[in-house]
A tleap script that builds the chain and sets N, CA, C and O, in Angstrom:
source leaprc.protein.ff14SB
mol = sequence {
  NMET GLU VAL CYS ARG LEU LYS GLU THR ARG
  ASN CYS ILE MET LYS PHE ARG ALA THR GLU
  GLU GLU LYS SER ILE ILE MET LYS LYS VAL
  ASP ALA SER ASP LEU SER ILE SER GLU TYR
  LEU ARG ARG CYS ALA LEU ASP LYS GLN ILE
  VAL ALA VAL ASN GLY LEU ASP ASP VAL ALA
  ARG GLU LEU ARG ALA ILE GLY ASN ASN LEU
  ASN GLN ILE THR ARG ALA VAL ASN SER GLY
  TYR ILE GLN ALA VAL ASN LEU GLN GLY THR
  GLU GLU VAL LEU GLY GLN LEU TRP GLN SER
  LEU ASN SER LEU GLN GLN SER VAL CGLN
}
set mol.1.N position { 84.396 -6.054 -55.104 }
set mol.1.CA position { 84.134 -7.417 -55.504 }
set mol.1.C position { 84.504 -8.315 -54.339 }
set mol.1.O position { 85.567 -8.148 -53.741 }
set mol.2.N position { 83.598 -9.313 -53.993 }
set mol.2.CA position { 83.875 -10.249 -52.970 }
set mol.2.C position { 84.735 -11.391 -53.456 }
set mol.2.O position { 84.570 -11.864 -54.581 }
set mol.3.N position { 85.653 -11.838 -52.615 }
set mol.3.CA position { 86.513 -13.015 -52.967 }
set mol.3.C position { 85.937 -14.237 -52.289 }
set mol.3.O position { 85.720 -14.239 -51.077 }
set mol.4.N position { 85.700 -15.230 -53.032 }
set mol.4.CA position { 85.082 -16.485 -52.561 }
set mol.4.C position { 86.246 -17.222 -51.771 }
set mol.4.O position { 87.360 -17.361 -52.274 }
set mol.5.N position { 85.945 -17.652 -50.594 }
set mol.5.CA position { 86.886 -18.376 -49.826 }
set mol.5.C position { 86.454 -19.859 -49.752 }
set mol.5.O position { 85.280 -20.176 -49.558 }
set mol.6.N position { 87.425 -20.728 -49.909 }
set mol.6.CA position { 87.161 -22.123 -49.814 }
set mol.6.C position { 86.824 -22.364 -48.267 }
set mol.6.O position { 87.345 -21.695 -47.375 }
set mol.7.N position { 85.955 -23.327 -48.056 }
set mol.7.CA position { 85.636 -23.639 -46.654 }
set mol.7.C position { 86.851 -24.242 -45.992 }
set mol.7.O position { 87.478 -25.174 -46.495 }
set mol.8.N position { 87.159 -23.669 -44.835 }
set mol.8.CA position { 88.345 -24.122 -44.115 }
set mol.8.C position { 88.080 -25.513 -43.494 }
set mol.8.O position { 86.964 -25.807 -43.068 }
set mol.9.N position { 89.086 -26.325 -43.453 }
set mol.9.CA position { 88.998 -27.660 -42.817 }
set mol.9.C position { 89.118 -27.415 -41.276 }
set mol.9.O position { 90.006 -26.727 -40.773 }
set mol.10.N position { 88.160 -28.033 -40.604 }
set mol.10.CA position { 88.254 -28.025 -39.142 }
set mol.10.C position { 89.105 -29.128 -38.661 }
set mol.10.O position { 88.626 -30.252 -38.513 }
set mol.11.N position { 90.340 -28.871 -38.409 }
set mol.11.CA position { 91.294 -29.908 -38.010 }
set mol.11.C position { 91.739 -29.796 -36.614 }
set mol.11.O position { 92.558 -30.618 -36.202 }
set mol.12.N position { 91.283 -28.850 -35.820 }
set mol.12.CA position { 91.638 -28.719 -34.396 }
set mol.12.C position { 90.621 -29.371 -33.517 }
set mol.12.O position { 89.418 -29.141 -33.640 }
set mol.13.N position { 91.123 -30.193 -32.623 }
set mol.13.CA position { 90.172 -30.785 -31.667 }
set mol.13.C position { 90.259 -30.068 -30.390 }
set mol.13.O position { 91.357 -29.800 -29.902 }
set mol.14.N position { 89.116 -29.733 -29.807 }
set mol.14.CA position { 89.079 -29.018 -28.506 }
set mol.14.C position { 88.288 -29.843 -27.578 }
set mol.14.O position { 87.235 -30.350 -27.963 }
set mol.15.N position { 88.752 -30.020 -26.317 }
set mol.15.CA position { 88.109 -30.773 -25.323 }
set mol.15.C position { 87.897 -29.872 -24.095 }
set mol.15.O position { 88.647 -28.924 -23.864 }
set mol.16.N position { 86.904 -30.181 -23.353 }
set mol.16.CA position { 86.638 -29.527 -22.045 }
set mol.16.C position { 85.916 -30.436 -21.108 }
set mol.16.O position { 85.324 -31.430 -21.528 }
set mol.17.N position { 85.957 -30.112 -19.848 }
set mol.17.CA position { 85.248 -30.976 -18.849 }
set mol.17.C position { 83.993 -30.282 -18.351 }
set mol.17.O position { 83.923 -29.057 -18.254 }
set mol.18.N position { 83.040 -31.082 -18.049 }
set mol.18.CA position { 81.775 -30.533 -17.548 }
set mol.18.C position { 81.182 -31.503 -16.509 }
set mol.18.O position { 81.460 -32.702 -16.529 }
set mol.19.N position { 80.370 -30.959 -15.615 }
set mol.19.CA position { 79.725 -31.927 -14.638 }
set mol.19.C position { 78.599 -32.656 -15.407 }
set mol.19.O position { 78.245 -32.276 -16.523 }
set mol.20.N position { 78.058 -33.700 -14.785 }
set mol.20.CA position { 76.992 -34.489 -15.398 }
set mol.20.C position { 75.783 -33.565 -15.624 }
set mol.20.O position { 75.113 -33.673 -16.651 }
set mol.21.N position { 75.505 -32.675 -14.692 }
set mol.21.CA position { 74.375 -31.725 -14.774 }
set mol.21.C position { 74.652 -30.804 -15.974 }
set mol.21.O position { 73.772 -30.633 -16.818 }
set mol.22.N position { 75.823 -30.221 -16.070 }
set mol.22.CA position { 76.104 -29.355 -17.207 }
set mol.22.C position { 75.993 -30.086 -18.554 }
set mol.22.O position { 75.428 -29.575 -19.521 }
set mol.23.N position { 76.515 -31.217 -18.572 }
set mol.23.CA position { 76.416 -32.117 -19.811 }
set mol.23.C position { 74.956 -32.292 -20.193 }
set mol.23.O position { 74.584 -32.125 -21.355 }
set mol.24.N position { 74.103 -32.639 -19.177 }
set mol.24.CA position { 72.713 -32.866 -19.440 }
set mol.24.C position { 72.000 -31.636 -20.003 }
set mol.24.O position { 71.162 -31.728 -20.900 }
set mol.25.N position { 72.371 -30.468 -19.431 }
set mol.25.CA position { 71.722 -29.240 -19.922 }
set mol.25.C position { 72.146 -28.916 -21.356 }
set mol.25.O position { 71.325 -28.541 -22.194 }
set mol.26.N position { 73.477 -29.073 -21.624 }
set mol.26.CA position { 74.044 -28.810 -22.885 }
set mol.26.C position { 73.410 -29.767 -23.941 }
set mol.26.O position { 73.070 -29.341 -25.045 }
set mol.27.N position { 73.266 -31.019 -23.590 }
set mol.27.CA position { 72.696 -31.966 -24.542 }
set mol.27.C position { 71.268 -31.759 -24.876 }
set mol.27.O position { 70.814 -32.034 -25.987 }
set mol.28.N position { 70.498 -31.227 -23.814 }
set mol.28.CA position { 69.103 -30.911 -24.080 }
set mol.28.C position { 68.953 -29.705 -25.019 }
set mol.28.O position { 68.033 -29.659 -25.835 }
set mol.29.N position { 69.872 -28.726 -24.893 }
set mol.29.CA position { 69.857 -27.601 -25.793 }
set mol.29.C position { 70.315 -28.005 -27.213 }
set mol.29.O position { 69.799 -27.511 -28.215 }
set mol.30.N position { 71.309 -28.926 -27.258 }
set mol.30.CA position { 71.779 -29.415 -28.565 }
set mol.30.C position { 70.622 -30.144 -29.291 }
set mol.30.O position { 70.396 -29.942 -30.484 }
set mol.31.N position { 69.898 -30.997 -28.534 }
set mol.31.CA position { 68.801 -31.718 -29.171 }
set mol.31.C position { 67.678 -30.751 -29.666 }
set mol.31.O position { 67.080 -30.943 -30.725 }
set mol.32.N position { 67.440 -29.738 -28.860 }
set mol.32.CA position { 66.400 -28.776 -29.211 }
set mol.32.C position { 66.767 -27.944 -30.410 }
set mol.32.O position { 65.906 -27.479 -31.157 }
set mol.33.N position { 68.096 -27.758 -30.588 }
set mol.33.CA position { 68.561 -26.914 -31.695 }
set mol.33.C position { 68.640 -27.599 -33.087 }
set mol.33.O position { 68.714 -26.933 -34.120 }
set mol.34.N position { 68.621 -28.902 -33.072 }
set mol.34.CA position { 68.657 -29.742 -34.264 }
set mol.34.C position { 70.045 -29.513 -34.971 }
set mol.34.O position { 70.121 -29.613 -36.195 }
set mol.35.N position { 71.105 -29.216 -34.225 }
set mol.35.CA position { 72.411 -29.091 -34.708 }
set mol.35.C position { 73.300 -30.173 -34.193 }
set mol.35.O position { 72.922 -30.861 -33.245 }
set mol.36.N position { 74.478 -30.368 -34.770 }
set mol.36.CA position { 75.416 -31.320 -34.103 }
set mol.36.C position { 75.945 -30.675 -32.860 }
set mol.36.O position { 75.750 -29.472 -32.689 }
set mol.37.N position { 76.600 -31.387 -31.982 }
set mol.37.CA position { 77.205 -30.881 -30.761 }
set mol.37.C position { 78.283 -29.891 -31.189 }
set mol.37.O position { 78.321 -28.787 -30.644 }
set mol.38.N position { 79.141 -30.216 -32.113 }
set mol.38.CA position { 80.191 -29.312 -32.562 }
set mol.38.C position { 79.644 -27.993 -33.093 }
set mol.38.O position { 80.120 -26.924 -32.711 }
set mol.39.N position { 78.639 -28.064 -33.978 }
set mol.39.CA position { 78.104 -26.822 -34.549 }
set mol.39.C position { 77.403 -25.998 -33.466 }
set mol.39.O position { 77.521 -24.773 -33.462 }
set mol.40.N position { 76.669 -26.649 -32.540 }
set mol.40.CA position { 76.033 -25.919 -31.472 }
set mol.40.C position { 77.017 -25.117 -30.559 }
set mol.40.O position { 76.796 -23.954 -30.221 }
set mol.41.N position { 78.112 -25.826 -30.191 }
set mol.41.CA position { 79.156 -25.220 -29.320 }
set mol.41.C position { 79.895 -24.159 -30.056 }
set mol.41.O position { 80.184 -23.104 -29.491 }
set mol.42.N position { 80.229 -24.406 -31.357 }
set mol.42.CA position { 80.876 -23.333 -32.113 }
set mol.42.C position { 80.011 -22.065 -32.196 }
set mol.42.O position { 80.510 -20.955 -32.007 }
set mol.43.N position { 78.755 -22.233 -32.472 }
set mol.43.CA position { 77.867 -21.107 -32.486 }
set mol.43.C position { 77.742 -20.396 -31.213 }
set mol.43.O position { 77.699 -19.165 -31.208 }
set mol.44.N position { 77.676 -21.117 -30.069 }
set mol.44.CA position { 77.635 -20.469 -28.778 }
set mol.44.C position { 78.861 -19.697 -28.536 }
set mol.44.O position { 78.802 -18.544 -28.108 }
set mol.45.N position { 80.047 -20.332 -28.813 }
set mol.45.CA position { 81.325 -19.706 -28.484 }
set mol.45.C position { 81.610 -18.486 -29.400 }
set mol.45.O position { 82.276 -17.540 -28.980 }
set mol.46.N position { 81.108 -18.516 -30.639 }
set mol.46.CA position { 81.348 -17.421 -31.540 }
set mol.46.C position { 80.225 -16.421 -31.620 }
set mol.46.O position { 80.132 -15.617 -32.548 }
set mol.47.N position { 79.387 -16.497 -30.632 }
set mol.47.CA position { 78.254 -15.460 -30.480 }
set mol.47.C position { 77.359 -15.504 -31.742 }
set mol.47.O position { 76.909 -14.439 -32.164 }
set mol.48.N position { 77.075 -16.648 -32.363 }
set mol.48.CA position { 76.216 -16.702 -33.415 }
set mol.48.C position { 74.834 -17.091 -32.892 }
set mol.48.O position { 74.703 -17.801 -31.895 }
set mol.49.N position { 73.804 -16.603 -33.600 }
set mol.49.CA position { 72.411 -16.880 -33.159 }
set mol.49.C position { 72.030 -18.323 -33.382 }
set mol.49.O position { 72.308 -18.925 -34.419 }
set mol.50.N position { 71.366 -18.862 -32.338 }
set mol.50.CA position { 70.901 -20.255 -32.417 }
set mol.50.C position { 69.314 -20.098 -32.265 }
set mol.50.O position { 68.783 -19.514 -31.320 }
set mol.51.N position { 68.688 -20.655 -33.245 }
set mol.51.CA position { 67.239 -20.548 -33.260 }
set mol.51.C position { 66.622 -21.953 -33.387 }
set mol.51.O position { 66.932 -22.680 -34.331 }
set mol.52.N position { 65.788 -22.317 -32.481 }
set mol.52.CA position { 65.164 -23.630 -32.500 }
set mol.52.C position { 63.680 -23.427 -32.785 }
set mol.52.O position { 63.010 -22.698 -32.053 }
set mol.53.N position { 63.172 -24.036 -33.799 }
set mol.53.CA position { 61.780 -23.968 -34.176 }
set mol.53.C position { 61.226 -25.350 -33.979 }
set mol.53.O position { 61.538 -26.248 -34.761 }
set mol.54.N position { 60.419 -25.555 -32.969 }
set mol.54.CA position { 59.908 -26.862 -32.670 }
set mol.54.C position { 58.748 -27.194 -33.651 }
set mol.54.O position { 57.953 -26.315 -33.983 }
set mol.55.N position { 58.663 -28.390 -34.085 }
set mol.55.CA position { 57.499 -28.915 -34.793 }
set mol.55.C position { 57.698 -28.848 -36.334 }
set mol.55.O position { 56.833 -29.297 -37.086 }
set mol.56.N position { 58.835 -28.288 -36.794 }
set mol.56.CA position { 59.016 -28.226 -38.266 }
set mol.56.C position { 59.005 -29.598 -38.950 }
set mol.56.O position { 58.438 -29.779 -40.027 }
set mol.57.N position { 59.649 -30.546 -38.284 }
set mol.57.CA position { 59.694 -31.903 -38.854 }
set mol.57.C position { 58.318 -32.483 -38.953 }
set mol.57.O position { 58.005 -33.152 -39.938 }
set mol.58.N position { 57.471 -32.250 -37.956 }
set mol.58.CA position { 56.077 -32.731 -37.983 }
set mol.58.C position { 55.351 -32.103 -39.141 }
set mol.58.O position { 54.647 -32.791 -39.880 }
set mol.59.N position { 55.513 -30.774 -39.319 }
set mol.59.CA position { 54.791 -30.119 -40.425 }
set mol.59.C position { 55.237 -30.652 -41.711 }
set mol.59.O position { 54.391 -30.942 -42.557 }
set mol.60.N position { 56.537 -30.813 -41.948 }
set mol.60.CA position { 57.036 -31.286 -43.183 }
set mol.60.C position { 56.551 -32.737 -43.464 }
set mol.60.O position { 56.242 -33.074 -44.607 }
set mol.61.N position { 56.488 -33.571 -42.436 }
set mol.61.CA position { 55.966 -34.903 -42.570 }
set mol.61.C position { 54.535 -34.907 -42.965 }
set mol.61.O position { 54.153 -35.734 -43.792 }
set mol.62.N position { 53.705 -34.044 -42.437 }
set mol.62.CA position { 52.296 -33.914 -42.749 }
set mol.62.C position { 52.121 -33.432 -44.198 }
set mol.62.O position { 51.256 -33.940 -44.912 }
set mol.63.N position { 52.968 -32.413 -44.659 }
set mol.63.CA position { 52.835 -31.913 -45.986 }
set mol.63.C position { 53.224 -32.987 -46.983 }
set mol.63.O position { 52.625 -33.104 -48.052 }
set mol.64.N position { 54.230 -33.767 -46.627 }
set mol.64.CA position { 54.600 -34.936 -47.562 }
set mol.64.C position { 53.467 -35.886 -47.688 }
set mol.64.O position { 53.127 -36.331 -48.784 }
set mol.65.N position { 52.857 -36.213 -46.534 }
set mol.65.CA position { 51.711 -37.155 -46.559 }
set mol.65.C position { 50.577 -36.572 -47.438 }
set mol.65.O position { 50.016 -37.289 -48.266 }
set mol.66.N position { 50.250 -35.316 -47.266 }
set mol.66.CA position { 49.187 -34.694 -48.067 }
set mol.66.C position { 49.556 -34.736 -49.548 }
set mol.66.O position { 48.746 -35.056 -50.418 }
set mol.67.N position { 50.775 -34.408 -49.776 }
set mol.67.CA position { 51.256 -34.489 -51.207 }
set mol.67.C position { 51.148 -35.852 -51.788 }
set mol.67.O position { 50.762 -36.002 -52.947 }
set mol.68.N position { 51.483 -36.874 -51.011 }
set mol.68.CA position { 51.364 -38.273 -51.509 }
set mol.68.C position { 49.892 -38.571 -51.800 }
set mol.68.O position { 49.558 -39.195 -52.807 }
set mol.69.N position { 49.027 -38.118 -50.907 }
set mol.69.CA position { 47.550 -38.362 -51.136 }
set mol.69.C position { 47.074 -37.719 -52.382 }
set mol.69.O position { 46.301 -38.300 -53.143 }
set mol.70.N position { 47.560 -36.439 -52.615 }
set mol.70.CA position { 47.154 -35.774 -53.858 }
set mol.70.C position { 47.684 -36.493 -55.117 }
set mol.70.O position { 47.021 -36.544 -56.152 }
set mol.71.N position { 48.847 -37.020 -54.990 }
set mol.71.CA position { 49.464 -37.790 -56.110 }
set mol.71.C position { 48.581 -39.061 -56.389 }
set mol.71.O position { 48.322 -39.420 -57.538 }
set mol.72.N position { 48.161 -39.680 -55.332 }
set mol.72.CA position { 47.340 -40.893 -55.524 }
set mol.72.C position { 45.932 -40.538 -56.142 }
set mol.72.O position { 45.385 -41.256 -56.979 }
set mol.73.N position { 45.428 -39.436 -55.685 }
set mol.73.CA position { 44.133 -38.958 -56.323 }
set mol.73.C position { 44.280 -38.648 -57.776 }
set mol.73.O position { 43.450 -39.034 -58.599 }
set mol.74.N position { 45.369 -37.932 -58.102 }
set mol.74.CA position { 45.696 -37.611 -59.442 }
set mol.74.C position { 45.795 -38.830 -60.367 }
set mol.74.O position { 45.259 -38.864 -61.475 }
set mol.75.N position { 46.535 -39.855 -59.825 }
set mol.75.CA position { 46.678 -41.069 -60.611 }
set mol.75.C position { 45.330 -41.791 -60.823 }
set mol.75.O position { 45.059 -42.354 -61.884 }
set mol.76.N position { 44.506 -41.748 -59.770 }
set mol.76.CA position { 43.184 -42.419 -59.879 }
set mol.76.C position { 42.351 -41.649 -60.927 }
set mol.76.O position { 41.651 -42.264 -61.731 }
set mol.77.N position { 42.425 -40.356 -60.917 }
set mol.77.CA position { 41.591 -39.557 -61.912 }
set mol.77.C position { 42.186 -39.895 -63.348 }
set mol.77.O position { 41.432 -40.217 -64.266 }
set mol.78.N position { 43.458 -39.816 -63.498 }
set mol.78.CA position { 44.097 -40.042 -64.788 }
set mol.78.C position { 43.869 -41.458 -65.345 }
set mol.78.O position { 43.860 -41.645 -66.561 }
set mol.79.N position { 43.684 -42.453 -64.465 }
set mol.79.CA position { 43.405 -43.788 -64.852 }
set mol.79.C position { 41.994 -44.094 -65.069 }
set mol.79.O position { 41.650 -45.174 -65.550 }
set mol.80.N position { 41.144 -43.162 -64.724 }
set mol.80.CA position { 39.719 -43.328 -64.918 }
set mol.80.C position { 38.966 -44.003 -63.746 }
set mol.80.O position { 37.764 -44.244 -63.854 }
set mol.81.N position { 39.643 -44.302 -62.656 }
set mol.81.CA position { 38.947 -44.886 -61.506 }
set mol.81.C position { 37.950 -43.993 -60.839 }
set mol.81.O position { 36.929 -44.452 -60.327 }
set mol.82.N position { 38.241 -42.725 -60.844 }
set mol.82.CA position { 37.244 -41.729 -60.255 }
set mol.82.C position { 37.072 -40.605 -61.271 }
set mol.82.O position { 37.890 -40.415 -62.171 }
set mol.83.N position { 35.998 -39.883 -61.096 }
set mol.83.CA position { 35.781 -38.686 -62.012 }
set mol.83.C position { 36.690 -37.552 -61.679 }
set mol.83.O position { 37.221 -37.481 -60.571 }
set mol.84.N position { 36.874 -36.694 -62.578 }
set mol.84.CA position { 37.794 -35.567 -62.454 }
set mol.84.C position { 37.471 -34.746 -61.226 }
set mol.84.O position { 36.305 -34.447 -60.967 }
set mol.85.N position { 38.456 -34.389 -60.489 }
set mol.85.CA position { 38.340 -33.523 -59.297 }
set mol.85.C position { 39.242 -32.341 -59.487 }
set mol.85.O position { 40.392 -32.522 -59.886 }
set mol.86.N position { 38.795 -31.167 -59.229 }
set mol.86.CA position { 39.624 -29.967 -59.363 }
set mol.86.C position { 40.361 -29.735 -58.016 }
set mol.86.O position { 39.761 -29.339 -57.017 }
set mol.87.N position { 41.606 -29.985 -58.036 }
set mol.87.CA position { 42.462 -29.830 -56.790 }
set mol.87.C position { 43.496 -28.703 -57.040 }
set mol.87.O position { 44.435 -28.556 -56.258 }
set mol.88.N position { 43.340 -27.952 -58.062 }
set mol.88.CA position { 44.321 -26.931 -58.353 }
set mol.88.C position { 44.573 -25.957 -57.244 }
set mol.88.O position { 45.723 -25.622 -56.964 }
set mol.89.N position { 43.453 -25.462 -56.561 }
set mol.89.CA position { 43.556 -24.555 -55.467 }
set mol.89.C position { 44.295 -25.191 -54.277 }
set mol.89.O position { 45.095 -24.540 -53.603 }
set mol.90.N position { 44.010 -26.459 -54.042 }
set mol.90.CA position { 44.658 -27.216 -52.960 }
set mol.90.C position { 46.114 -27.358 -53.307 }
set mol.90.O position { 46.949 -27.167 -52.423 }
set mol.91.N position { 46.472 -27.666 -54.487 }
set mol.91.CA position { 47.851 -27.767 -54.842 }
set mol.91.C position { 48.618 -26.515 -54.709 }
set mol.91.O position { 49.769 -26.527 -54.274 }
set mol.92.N position { 47.984 -25.378 -55.091 }
set mol.92.CA position { 48.644 -24.103 -54.939 }
set mol.92.C position { 48.910 -23.743 -53.492 }
set mol.92.O position { 49.999 -23.305 -53.119 }
set mol.93.N position { 47.853 -23.947 -52.676 }
set mol.93.CA position { 48.088 -23.629 -51.222 }
set mol.93.C position { 49.153 -24.533 -50.607 }
set mol.93.O position { 49.953 -24.047 -49.808 }
set mol.94.N position { 49.202 -25.802 -50.933 }
set mol.94.CA position { 50.189 -26.622 -50.425 }
set mol.94.C position { 51.598 -26.275 -50.910 }
set mol.94.O position { 52.579 -26.407 -50.178 }
set mol.95.N position { 51.666 -25.829 -52.166 }
set mol.95.CA position { 52.958 -25.366 -52.675 }
set mol.95.C position { 53.432 -24.121 -51.899 }
set mol.95.O position { 54.613 -23.980 -51.582 }
set mol.96.N position { 52.492 -23.242 -51.608 }
set mol.96.CA position { 52.858 -22.058 -50.827 }
set mol.96.C position { 53.321 -22.420 -49.417 }
set mol.96.O position { 54.292 -21.859 -48.909 }
set mol.97.N position { 52.635 -23.340 -48.808 }
set mol.97.CA position { 53.022 -23.801 -47.464 }
set mol.97.C position { 54.387 -24.428 -47.489 }
set mol.97.O position { 55.199 -24.195 -46.593 }
set mol.98.N position { 54.662 -25.253 -48.544 }
set mol.98.CA position { 55.985 -25.906 -48.682 }
set mol.98.C position { 57.046 -24.905 -48.843 }
set mol.98.O position { 58.113 -25.063 -48.251 }
set mol.99.N position { 56.821 -23.792 -49.665 }
set mol.99.CA position { 57.800 -22.795 -49.861 }
set mol.99.C position { 58.049 -21.998 -48.576 }
set mol.99.O position { 59.189 -21.656 -48.261 }
set mol.100.N position { 56.983 -21.709 -47.844 }
set mol.100.CA position { 57.139 -21.037 -46.514 }
set mol.100.C position { 57.949 -21.872 -45.577 }
set mol.100.O position { 58.798 -21.339 -44.864 }
set mol.101.N position { 57.731 -23.122 -45.547 }
set mol.101.CA position { 58.457 -24.004 -44.618 }
set mol.101.C position { 59.921 -23.999 -45.009 }
set mol.101.O position { 60.772 -23.884 -44.126 }
set mol.102.N position { 60.261 -24.116 -46.282 }
set mol.102.CA position { 61.591 -24.087 -46.782 }
set mol.102.C position { 62.267 -22.726 -46.482 }
set mol.102.O position { 63.438 -22.701 -46.103 }
set mol.103.N position { 61.566 -21.630 -46.640 }
set mol.103.CA position { 62.121 -20.366 -46.346 }
set mol.103.C position { 62.384 -20.229 -44.883 }
set mol.103.O position { 63.423 -19.698 -44.491 }
set mol.104.N position { 61.492 -20.683 -44.071 }
set mol.104.CA position { 61.690 -20.607 -42.547 }
set mol.104.C position { 62.911 -21.380 -42.209 }
set mol.104.O position { 63.760 -20.915 -41.449 }
set mol.105.N position { 63.019 -22.581 -42.774 }
set mol.105.CA position { 64.160 -23.486 -42.435 }
set mol.105.C position { 65.443 -22.883 -42.837 }
set mol.105.O position { 66.423 -23.020 -42.105 }
set mol.106.N position { 65.519 -22.192 -43.999 }
set mol.106.CA position { 66.723 -21.593 -44.514 }
set mol.106.C position { 67.119 -20.407 -43.660 }
set mol.106.O position { 68.297 -20.170 -43.394 }
set mol.107.N position { 66.078 -19.645 -43.225 }
set mol.107.CA position { 66.393 -18.411 -42.412 }
set mol.107.C position { 66.912 -18.719 -41.082 }
set mol.107.O position { 67.591 -17.874 -40.499 }
set mol.108.N position { 66.654 -19.853 -40.546 }
set mol.108.CA position { 67.207 -20.185 -39.204 }
set mol.108.C position { 68.455 -21.030 -39.225 }
set mol.108.O position { 68.938 -21.438 -38.169 }
set mol.109.N position { 69.001 -21.309 -40.418 }
set mol.109.CA position { 70.222 -22.089 -40.499 }
set mol.109.C position { 71.416 -21.131 -40.510 }
set mol.109.O position { 72.562 -21.574 -40.575 }
savepdb mol mol.pdb
quit
């Protein structure tokens, strides 16, 4: 049986020196990783995997926009402004895409 551990408080401050060039390189990698500086450096130092997936934010933004458009179409159909449109297949595909995006995001965290 596993024992649940409470999350330990990170109360130790660590400092180190770097050249401007080193700082620039580190910050570019931090930005690409979508992690905080502290989390990125902890993962590097503790040999944890760091995975950067570029473009996920753009994909999520597009899926939200498509979902908003579908909601507007649904409201228009329900209020009688336009005739009924069958969007069930579209809704299912978008749901699958959203689940895939969430799974991918969780697997890289």
